[in-house]
C-alpha positions as CSV (number, residue, x, y, z in Angstrom):
1,M,-5.1,2.6,22.7
2,P,-8.1,1.0,24.4
3,G,-10.2,-1.7,22.7
4,Y,-7.4,-3.5,20.8
5,R,-7.5,-7.3,20.5
6,D,-4.3,-8.4,18.9
7,A,-4.7,-11.4,16.6
8,R,-0.9,-12.1,16.6
9,S,1.2,-13.1,19.5
10,G,4.4,-11.2,20.5
11,I,2.9,-7.8,20.6
12,V,3.5,-5.8,23.7
13,R,1.3,-2.7,24.3
14,V,2.5,0.3,26.4
15,P,0.0,1.8,28.9
16,S,-1.6,5.2,28.0
17,L,-3.8,7.8,29.5
18,P,-6.4,10.1,27.8
19,L,-5.3,13.7,27.2
20,P,-7.3,16.6,28.7
21,T,-8.4,17.8,25.3
22,R,-10.9,16.7,22.7
23,T,-8.6,14.4,20.7
24,A,-8.3,10.7,20.0
25,Y,-4.6,10.8,20.8
26,R,-3.4,9.6,24.2
27,L,-0.4,10.1,26.4
28,T,2.0,7.2,26.6
29,V,3.0,6.1,30.1
30,P,6.7,5.2,29.7
31,Y,6.6,2.1,31.9
32,L,6.7,-1.6,31.0
33,P,6.5,-4.1,33.9
34,D,9.2,-6.8,33.7
35,A,10.8,-5.1,30.7
36,R,13.8,-7.5,30.6
37,R,11.5,-10.5,30.1
38,T,9.1,-8.6,27.8
39,L,11.7,-6.9,25.6
40,G,14.9,-8.9,26.0
41,A,14.4,-10.8,22.7
42,L,14.3,-7.6,20.7
43,S,16.8,-7.4,17.7
44,I,16.0,-3.8,16.7
45,V,14.0,-0.8,17.9
46,H,12.2,1.3,15.3
47,T,10.7,4.6,16.7
48,H,8.3,6.9,14.9
49,S,8.1,9.9,17.3
50,P,10.7,11.9,19.3
51,F,8.3,12.2,22.2
52,V,7.5,9.9,25.1
53,T,7.2,6.6,23.2
54,G,10.3,7.5,21.1
55,W,12.5,8.1,24.2
56,L,11.1,4.9,25.7
57,G,12.3,3.2,22.5
58,A,15.7,4.9,22.6
59,R,16.3,3.9,26.2
60,T,15.2,0.3,25.4
61,A,17.7,0.2,22.5
62,R,20.5,1.4,24.7
63,R,19.6,-0.9,27.5
64,F,19.7,-4.0,25.3
65,G,22.4,-2.9,22.9
66,V,20.4,-3.1,19.7
67,P,20.2,-0.7,16.8
68,L,17.8,2.3,16.9
69,I,15.9,3.5,13.9
70,F,13.9,6.7,13.8
71,T,11.4,7.5,11.0
72,Y,10.9,11.2,10.5
73,H,7.2,11.6,9.8
74,T,6.5,15.1,11.0
75,Q,8.1,18.6,10.6
76,L,7.4,19.4,14.3
77,E,8.1,23.2,13.8
78,A,5.0,23.3,11.5
79,Y,2.8,22.3,14.5
80,A,4.0,25.0,16.9
81,H,0.4,26.5,17.0
82,Y,-0.7,23.6,19.1
83,V,1.6,24.6,22.0
84,P,0.5,27.5,24.2
85,F,3.9,29.3,24.1
86,E,5.7,31.9,21.9
87,T,5.8,30.5,18.4
88,R,9.5,31.1,17.6
89,A,10.6,29.6,20.9
90,T,8.4,26.6,20.3
91,Q,9.8,26.1,16.8
92,S,13.3,26.4,18.0
93,A,12.6,23.8,20.7
94,A,11.1,21.5,18.1
95,T,14.1,21.8,15.9
96,R,16.5,21.0,18.8
97,L,14.3,18.0,19.8
98,T,14.4,16.6,16.3
99,R,18.1,17.1,15.9
100,R,18.9,15.5,19.2
101,F,16.7,12.5,18.8
102,A,17.8,11.8,15.2
103,N,21.4,12.0,16.1
104,A,20.9,9.4,18.8
105,A,19.7,6.9,16.1
106,D,21.8,4.4,14.1
107,A,19.7,5.3,11.0
108,V,17.0,7.9,10.3
109,I,14.4,7.2,7.6
110,V,12.9,10.0,5.6
111,P,10.2,9.7,2.9
112,T,11.7,12.2,0.4
113,S,15.0,13.6,-0.6
114,A,13.7,17.0,0.3
115,M,13.4,15.8,3.9
116,A,16.9,14.4,3.9
117,R,18.2,17.8,2.9
118,R,16.0,19.4,5.6
119,L,17.5,17.2,8.4
120,I,21.0,17.9,7.2
121,E,20.2,21.6,7.4
122,L,19.0,21.0,11.0
123,G,22.3,19.5,11.9
124,V,21.5,15.8,11.8
125,R,24.7,13.8,11.2
126,A,23.3,10.3,11.6
127,R,22.9,7.9,8.7
128,I,19.9,9.0,6.6
129,E,17.9,6.6,4.4
130,I,15.2,7.7,1.9
131,L,12.4,5.2,2.2
132,P,8.8,6.5,1.6
133,S,5.7,5.2,3.4
134,G,3.8,2.9,1.1
135,I,0.2,2.2,0.3
136,D,-1.8,-0.7,-1.2
137,V,-1.5,0.7,-4.7
138,A,-3.8,-2.0,-6.3
139,T,-6.6,-1.2,-3.8
140,F,-6.6,2.5,-4.8
141,A,-6.2,1.7,-8.5
142,N,-9.5,-0.3,-8.2
143,G,-11.5,2.7,-7.1
144,R,-14.5,3.4,-9.2
145,R,-16.5,6.6,-10.0
146,R,-19.8,6.1,-8.3
147,R,-23.0,8.2,-8.4
148,E,-23.8,7.5,-4.7
149,V,-20.3,8.6,-3.6
150,R,-20.5,11.8,-5.6
151,A,-24.0,12.5,-4.1
152,R,-22.6,12.1,-0.5
153,L,-19.8,14.5,-1.6
154,G,-22.5,17.0,-2.8
155,A,-22.1,16.7,-6.5
156,L,-24.6,15.8,-9.2
157,S,-23.4,13.6,-12.2
158,E,-22.8,16.6,-14.5
159,Q,-21.0,18.8,-11.9
160,S,-17.3,19.1,-11.6
161,L,-16.1,17.8,-8.2
162,I,-12.9,18.9,-6.5
163,V,-11.8,16.8,-3.5
164,C,-9.4,17.5,-0.6
165,V,-8.6,14.6,1.7
166,G,-6.9,14.8,5.1
167,R,-6.9,15.6,8.8
168,L,-8.4,19.1,9.4
169,G,-5.7,20.9,11.3
170,R,-4.4,24.4,10.8
171,E,-1.2,23.1,9.4
172,K,-3.0,21.5,6.5
173,N,-3.8,25.0,5.0
174,V,-7.3,24.1,3.8
175,E,-8.2,27.8,3.9
176,L,-6.1,28.2,0.7
177,A,-8.2,25.5,-0.9
178,L,-11.3,27.4,-0.1
179,D,-9.8,30.6,-1.4
180,A,-8.8,28.9,-4.7
181,F,-12.3,27.4,-5.0
182,A,-13.8,30.9,-4.5
183,R,-11.7,32.2,-7.4
184,L,-12.5,29.3,-9.8
185,G,-15.3,31.1,-11.5
186,D,-17.5,28.0,-12.0
187,E,-20.7,28.3,-10.0
188,R,-21.6,24.7,-10.7
189,A,-18.4,23.2,-9.5
190,R,-18.4,21.5,-6.0
191,L,-15.7,21.2,-3.4
192,A,-15.7,18.3,-1.0
193,V,-13.5,18.3,2.1
194,V,-13.0,14.7,3.3
195,G,-11.8,14.2,6.8
196,D,-12.2,15.6,10.3
197,G,-10.1,17.3,12.9
198,P,-9.9,20.2,15.5
199,H,-10.0,22.9,12.8
200,R,-13.2,21.8,11.1
201,A,-15.5,24.4,12.7
202,A,-13.1,27.2,11.9
203,L,-13.0,26.0,8.2
204,E,-16.8,25.9,8.0
205,R,-16.9,29.5,9.2
206,Y,-14.1,30.4,6.7
207,A,-16.2,28.9,3.8
208,R,-19.1,31.1,4.7
209,R,-16.9,34.2,4.7
210,A,-15.4,33.2,1.4
211,G,-18.9,32.8,-0.1
212,V,-18.5,29.1,-1.0
213,A,-20.3,27.4,1.9
214,A,-23.3,26.5,-0.3
215,R,-21.1,24.7,-2.8
216,T,-18.7,23.1,-0.2
217,T,-19.4,19.8,1.5
218,F,-17.6,18.9,4.7
219,A,-18.0,15.2,4.2
220,L,-16.2,14.1,7.5
221,E,-14.4,10.8,7.5
222,F,-14.9,7.8,5.2
223,A,-14.1,4.2,6.1
224,R,-10.7,3.3,4.8
225,D,-12.0,0.8,2.2
226,A,-14.3,3.5,0.8
227,L,-11.6,6.0,0.0
228,P,-10.5,4.6,-3.4
229,D,-14.0,5.3,-4.7
230,V,-13.9,8.8,-3.1
231,Y,-10.8,9.6,-5.2
232,A,-12.1,8.0,-8.3
233,S,-15.3,9.9,-8.1
234,A,-13.5,13.2,-8.2
235,D,-12.6,15.3,-11.2
236,A,-9.6,16.9,-9.5
237,F,-7.7,16.4,-6.3
238,L,-6.5,19.6,-4.5
239,F,-3.6,19.5,-2.1
240,T,-2.6,22.7,-0.3
241,S,-0.5,21.5,2.7
242,G,3.1,22.7,2.9
243,S,3.8,20.9,6.2
244,E,4.0,17.3,5.0
245,T,7.1,15.2,4.9
246,Q,5.5,13.1,2.2
247,G,1.7,13.4,1.8
248,L,0.3,9.9,1.4
249,V,-2.9,11.3,0.0
250,L,-1.0,12.4,-3.1
251,V,0.0,8.8,-3.8
252,E,-3.5,7.6,-3.2
253,A,-4.9,10.1,-5.6
254,L,-2.3,9.2,-8.3
255,A,-3.1,5.5,-7.8
256,A,-6.8,6.3,-8.3
257,R,-5.9,8.1,-11.5
258,V,-7.5,11.4,-10.4
259,P,-5.8,14.6,-11.7
260,V,-3.7,16.3,-8.9
261,V,-3.3,20.1,-8.4
262,A,-0.8,20.8,-5.6
263,V,1.1,23.6,-3.9
264,D,4.7,23.6,-4.9
265,T,7.0,22.3,-2.2
266,P,10.2,20.3,-2.6
267,Q,8.7,17.3,-0.9
268,T,5.5,17.4,-3.1
269,R,7.7,17.5,-6.2
270,D,9.6,14.5,-5.0
271,V,6.4,12.5,-4.4
272,L,4.6,13.5,-7.6
273,G,7.7,12.8,-9.8
274,G,6.4,15.0,-12.6
275,A,2.8,13.9,-12.4
276,G,0.1,16.3,-11.5
277,C,0.1,20.1,-11.7
278,V,2.4,21.9,-9.1
279,V,1.9,25.6,-8.8
280,P,2.9,28.4,-6.4
281,G,0.9,28.5,-3.1
282,N,-1.5,31.3,-3.8
283,A,-5.2,31.2,-4.6
284,A,-5.0,32.7,-8.1
285,A,-2.4,30.1,-9.3
286,L,-4.3,27.2,-7.9
287,A,-7.6,28.4,-9.4
288,A,-6.0,28.7,-12.8
289,A,-4.5,25.2,-12.5
290,L,-7.9,23.8,-11.5
291,R,-9.6,25.4,-14.5
292,A,-7.0,23.9,-16.8
293,T,-7.3,20.5,-15.1
294,L,-11.1,20.4,-15.1
295,G,-10.8,21.3,-18.8
296,G,-8.7,18.2,-19.4
297,R,-5.5,20.1,-20.3
298,E,-3.3,19.2,-17.4
299,C,-3.6,15.5,-16.8
300,D,-1.6,12.4,-17.7
301,P,-3.3,9.6,-15.7
302,E,-0.8,7.0,-17.1
303,L,2.1,8.9,-15.7
304,G,0.4,9.3,-12.3
305,S,-0.3,5.5,-12.2
306,R,3.4,4.8,-13.0
307,V,4.6,7.1,-10.3
308,A,2.1,5.6,-7.7
309,R,3.6,2.1,-8.3
310,R,6.9,3.4,-6.8
311,Y,5.0,3.5,-3.5
312,D,3.8,-0.1,-3.4
313,G,3.7,-1.2,0.3
314,A,5.0,-4.7,-0.3
315,V,8.1,-3.5,-2.2
316,L,8.8,-0.8,0.3
317,G,8.4,-3.3,3.1
318,D,11.1,-5.5,1.5
319,R,13.4,-2.4,1.5
320,M,12.7,-1.8,5.1
321,I,13.6,-5.4,6.0
322,A,16.8,-4.9,4.0
323,L,17.6,-1.8,6.1
324,Y,17.0,-3.8,9.3
325,E,19.4,-6.5,8.0
326,S,22.1,-4.0,7.1
327,L,22.0,-2.6,10.6
328,L,22.2,-6.1,12.1
329,G,25.1,-6.9,9.9
330,T,23.3,-9.7,8.0
331,A,23.2,-7.9,4.7
332,P,25.0,-5.0,2.9
333,A,23.6,-1.5,3.2
334,P,20.7,-1.1,0.7
335,R,21.1,1.0,-2.4
336,V,18.3,3.4,-2.4
337,A,16.9,4.9,-5.6
338,V,15.8,8.4,-5.2
339,H,13.0,9.6,-7.4
340,G,12.1,13.3,-8.0
């Protein structure tokens, strides 16, 4: 990515080119000049994508004879709509790519037990470790309800505010959030959609068709350090995506002690660990859960706070280092506690 100025030494950046679409993502150029001098001191290769950069990492691991780790962040088959080919063929190709790349790794990291089961179903036979992505729990726990934040999100002090946070892509299923909001039956309630992405214009049109555009704020992106106050200023957090492998926004909401209403998926149940309100993925069920939550009948903030502490980044970082050490033969294999 252009514009980086690395404060630390020992970081090697791979060249990239802009894509011919309106996106911040770039195409990796799988080339490193003088790779033996640049990469010869590597002890381990940890990849986060089965695409160009991932295969560059896999080749590097084989070349230097070091362990290869793959973190499974994305259910690729849920993103088939971005590829201009027949959907089922694209989904099948994504499944084969995931299976092939994961089986080439010495260890595959998944964030939830649901995703471990999913990879086994796909035919992955490599070692699988359950290790969630973490957040700075204390930072989100320090979020505060602020009048100016609520105003930017479109809510007055006495109005109920429902917030969705995330990238606005088709796979996030924000249309379902708009449908549930339309069924809520509270004309004074407000919905704020925080984030941006290629699907925003379509969602704004959908809000108009659903009759909720006047009560919905598409607030775009907030600075990272402002997000704790965004969560804390909400009366409910609504999560409608079924494509996540984990859903970090769920953890952020729990840490900020905002009541969560979420679509029922195995991975969402794993993350929430009994906190929040998990319901079937239809507008009527979500609307009923929102009414109960806004009425104060479906929330245990203390439970949510305890669950969030399982995702403390420092603790999970230590567990990652323990996994590295086990692959290098300097420590026993970590014993992973699975929650949910």
